[in-house]
N, C-alpha and C positions, 0 to 999 in steps of 0.2 A: 532880201532873202538870200541866205547862203545855201549852197548845194555842193555836196562832196561825193566823189566816186572813188573807190579803191578797188583795183583789180587783184584777184587772187587766182592761184593755180594749184589744184590739189589732184595728185595722181593723173596729171595731164588734162584735167577738166578746168576750163577757164570760166570764171564768173566774176561779177562785180557787185559790191555792196554800195548802196546809195543811201545817203543820209541828208535830210534837209530839216534843220532845226527851225521850229516855228516860234517858240518861246522857251523859257527855262524848264517848263514842265512837259512840253509836248514836242514831238518831232516825227517826221516821216522817216522810216528806216525799212528798206526792202532790198532784196537780192535780185539781180538780173542774170539769167542764164539762158543759153540756147536750148530750144525745146529738145533737140537731139541729145543733149548732155544731162538733162534733168534727172532721168532715171539713174544714170551712172553716179551723179552726185548724191542722190538720195541713198543709194546702196552703200556708198562710201561713208556717209554720215551714220547710217545704221551700224556698219561694221566698226567704225571708230567708237561709237557709243557702247557697243558690247564689250570692247576690249579695254574700256576705260577702267581705271582703278576704282574700286568701290569707295564711297565716301567713308571717312573715318569718324569715330566719335570725337566731338570737340574735347579739348583738354579740360581737366577739371578747373573750376573757378578758384582763383586764389582766395584763401580765407583771410579775413582781416586779422592782422597781428594784434594781440592784446596789448593794451597800453602798459606802461611800466608799473602803474599803481595796481593793476589787476594781476600782475605776474607774481606779486608777493603772496606767500602762503597766508591763508587766513587761520588764525588761531581762535578757538573758542575760549571765552573767559573761564578761568578755573573756579570751581565751586569750593567753597570753604569746607574743609573736612569736618564731618560730624564727629563729635566726641561722646558717643553713647555706648 
């Protein structure tokens, strides 16, 4: 079993992220922080979430280019002129 810990510091608040992969589809992933710093980190997270740039609309999907045969103009067959 593997186990990884990475330490972070945000605005003077130190915490650690712990990850323990079980298999390709599952893993343990949690954060460890001192009880005294939890509320500070929570407030910082709320503050950064509020100042985050709003998500934009995704770019339009590219349309499929027509093939060379469909780019040619289509002409209707001419009718024979009536002689009446």
